[in-house]
C-alpha positions as CSV (number, residue, x, y, z in Angstrom):
1,M,41.2,141.4,31.4
2,K,44.5,141.1,29.6
3,N,46.4,140.5,32.9
4,T,44.0,137.8,33.9
5,L,44.5,136.0,30.6
6,I,48.2,136.2,31.0
7,L,48.1,134.9,34.6
8,L,45.7,132.1,33.5
9,T,48.0,131.1,30.7
10,L,51.0,131.1,32.9
11,S,49.3,129.0,35.6
12,V,48.2,126.4,33.0
13,A,51.7,126.2,31.6
14,L,53.2,125.7,35.0
15,S,50.7,123.0,35.9
16,A,51.5,121.2,32.7
17,C,55.2,121.3,33.4
18,Q,54.6,119.9,36.9
19,A,52.4,117.1,35.5
20,L,55.0,116.2,32.9
21,G,57.7,116.2,35.6
22,E,55.7,113.8,37.7
23,V,55.1,111.5,34.8
24,A,58.7,111.5,33.8
25,Y,59.8,110.7,37.4
26,D,57.3,107.9,37.6
27,L,58.5,106.4,34.3
28,A,62.1,106.6,35.6
29,L,61.1,104.8,38.8
30,D,59.4,102.1,36.8
31,A,62.5,101.7,34.6
32,Q,64.7,101.5,37.6
33,G,62.4,98.8,39.1
34,D,62.6,96.8,35.8
35,Q,66.4,97.1,36.0
36,C,66.3,95.7,39.5
37,N,64.5,92.6,38.2
38,S,67.3,91.9,35.8
39,T,69.8,91.7,38.7
40,L,71.0,88.2,39.2
41,S,71.6,88.1,42.9
42,Y,68.5,87.9,45.1
43,D,70.0,90.1,47.8
44,A,71.0,92.8,45.3
45,Q,67.5,92.6,43.8
46,R,65.9,93.2,47.2
47,A,68.3,96.1,48.0
48,C,67.6,97.7,44.6
49,K,63.8,97.3,45.0
50,A,64.0,98.8,48.5
51,K,65.7,101.9,47.1
52,V,63.1,102.3,44.4
53,E,60.3,101.9,47.0
54,T,61.9,104.6,49.2
55,S,62.1,106.9,46.3
56,R,58.4,106.2,45.4
57,Q,57.3,106.9,49.0
58,Q,59.2,110.2,49.1
59,A,57.6,111.2,45.8
60,E,54.1,110.4,47.2
61,K,54.9,112.4,50.3
62,V,56.0,115.4,48.3
63,R,52.9,115.2,46.2
64,A,50.6,114.9,49.2
65,E,52.3,118.0,50.7
66,G,51.8,119.8,47.5
67,S,48.2,119.0,47.3
68,N,47.5,120.7,50.6
69,G,49.7,123.7,49.8
70,G,52.5,122.4,51.9
71,L,50.8,123.4,55.1
72,E,50.0,120.8,57.7
73,R,47.6,121.6,60.4
74,P,48.8,120.7,63.9
75,A,46.9,118.1,65.8
76,K,44.4,119.3,68.3
77,G,45.9,119.9,71.7
78,K,49.4,120.3,70.1
79,D,51.4,123.2,71.4
80,L,51.9,125.8,68.7
81,C,54.5,127.8,70.7
82,F,58.2,127.8,69.7
83,M,61.4,129.3,71.0
84,R,63.0,132.3,69.4
85,A,66.1,133.9,70.7
86,G,65.6,132.2,74.1
87,E,62.0,133.5,74.4
88,R,58.8,131.4,74.1
89,V,56.6,132.7,71.3
90,C,53.0,131.7,70.9
91,P,50.5,132.7,68.1
92,N,47.6,134.7,69.2
């Protein structure tokens, strides 16, 4: 029972840290986007906003991978075999 309580406490703490990290990252992206708006040149503003959007898309991709455990299922009909040391290996 004691070990379960310790593990539960640890997992809650780690989840809270991850959530705080995501919020901090989103706030930083918003601040960077606001900074882009203060740029005088239109071209510089577009380039800055493109960088922010790329960062936002990468963050969403990482979050999506994290929500499914980082494991992506291959599409049906997709070959699961791979080459290792010159030999073709297929899962059973």
